[in-house]
C-alpha positions as CSV (number, residue, x, y, z in Angstrom):
1,M,96.3,116.7,47.6
2,T,98.7,115.8,44.7
3,K,101.1,118.7,44.7
4,P,102.9,120.8,47.4
5,Q,100.9,123.8,48.7
6,L,102.5,126.9,50.0
7,V,100.3,129.4,51.9
8,K,101.5,132.8,53.1
9,A,101.4,133.3,56.8
10,R,102.8,136.9,57.1
11,I,105.5,139.3,56.2
12,Q,107.5,140.4,59.3
13,A,110.7,142.5,59.4
14,G,111.4,142.1,55.6
15,V,110.8,138.3,55.7
16,W,108.0,136.5,53.9
17,E,106.8,133.6,55.9
18,G,104.6,130.7,54.8
19,V,103.7,127.1,55.4
20,L,104.5,124.4,52.9
21,T,102.4,121.3,53.0
22,M,103.6,118.2,51.1
23,P,101.1,115.8,49.5
24,D,100.3,112.7,51.6
25,G,102.4,113.9,54.6
26,T,105.7,113.4,52.7
27,A,108.6,113.8,55.2
28,A,110.9,115.7,52.8
29,P,110.1,119.2,51.7
30,A,110.0,120.3,48.1
31,D,113.1,121.9,46.8
32,L,112.0,125.5,46.6
33,Q,113.5,128.4,44.6
34,V,112.7,132.1,44.7
35,T,113.1,134.3,41.7
36,H,112.8,138.0,40.9
37,L,113.0,139.0,37.2
38,S,114.3,135.5,36.4
39,Q,117.2,135.8,38.9
40,N,117.5,133.4,41.9
41,I,117.2,134.9,45.3
42,D,119.2,133.3,48.1
43,G,118.5,132.8,51.7
44,I,115.3,130.8,51.7
45,T,114.9,128.5,54.7
46,V,112.6,125.5,55.1
47,T,112.2,123.9,58.5
48,P,109.9,121.1,59.7
49,R,106.9,121.9,61.8
50,P,107.1,119.4,64.7
51,D,103.3,119.5,65.3
52,Q,102.4,118.7,61.7
53,P,104.0,115.8,59.7
54,G,104.5,116.8,56.1
55,A,104.3,120.6,56.9
56,F,107.2,123.0,56.9
57,N,107.8,126.6,57.8
58,V,109.2,128.6,54.9
59,S,111.1,132.0,55.3
60,V,112.1,134.1,52.3
61,P,114.1,137.3,53.0
62,I,113.1,140.2,50.8
63,P,116.3,141.9,49.6
64,A,116.0,145.6,50.2
65,E,118.2,146.4,47.2
66,L,115.5,144.9,44.9
67,L,112.8,147.2,46.2
68,T,112.3,150.1,43.8
69,D,109.3,152.2,42.5
70,G,106.7,150.1,40.9
71,V,105.6,146.5,41.4
72,Q,108.3,143.9,42.3
73,T,107.2,140.3,42.1
74,F,108.9,137.4,43.6
75,L,107.9,133.9,42.6
76,I,108.3,130.8,44.9
77,A,108.4,127.6,42.9
78,D,109.1,123.9,43.2
79,R,112.5,123.6,41.6
80,D,111.8,120.0,40.4
81,S,108.5,120.6,38.6
82,G,109.0,124.3,37.9
83,E,105.5,125.0,39.2
84,T,104.9,128.3,41.0
85,L,103.6,127.6,44.5
86,N,103.1,131.2,45.6
87,A,104.0,134.8,44.6
88,L,104.8,137.9,46.5
89,S,104.2,141.3,44.9
90,I,105.4,144.5,46.6
91,V,104.1,147.8,45.3
92,T,106.1,151.0,46.1
93,G,106.3,154.6,45.0
94,Q,104.2,157.7,45.0
95,P,103.7,157.8,41.2
96,L,102.2,154.3,41.3
97,E,99.8,155.3,44.0
98,T,98.4,158.0,41.7
99,D,98.1,155.5,38.8
100,I,96.3,153.0,40.9
101,R,93.8,155.6,42.1
102,A,93.1,156.7,38.6
103,E,92.6,153.1,37.5
104,V,90.2,152.4,40.4
105,D,88.2,155.6,39.5
106,L,88.0,154.5,35.9
107,L,86.8,151.0,37.0
108,R,84.2,152.5,39.2
109,E,82.9,154.7,36.4
110,E,82.8,151.7,34.0
111,L,81.0,149.6,36.7
112,D,78.4,152.4,37.2
113,M,77.9,152.5,33.4
114,L,77.4,148.7,33.3
115,K,74.9,148.8,36.2
116,R,72.9,151.5,34.4
117,A,72.9,149.6,31.2
118,F,71.9,146.3,32.9
119,R,69.0,148.1,34.8
120,R,67.8,149.6,31.6
121,H,67.9,146.2,29.8
122,C,66.0,144.6,32.7
123,T,63.3,147.4,32.6
124,E,63.0,147.2,28.8
125,T,62.7,143.4,28.7
126,G,60.3,143.2,31.4
């Protein structure tokens, strides 16, 4: 492993939790930053996991004031390299629910059309 890896563990009580693993068991964690719409989010905590050298528990509070209708995406990145290690997307709102259902229905119809065309092609070409 050549770069830090951040894997989501869960979301509990408005806090995103994950495990950060540093390359080669490095004792110091990456300097993480969380952004939403290019603005920094404060409150991230990184604590060592005593049972795993080079691994750290990461907690990111999700600010309630940033949750609105639509999709809200929070990026968790290595501040030094600028590389995104993980992302959290939260989807809220009734209008969005209707849009997603319509999109899924459209995708199903297109998939059915492609399946029919593929089967017809297989039948015609032998």
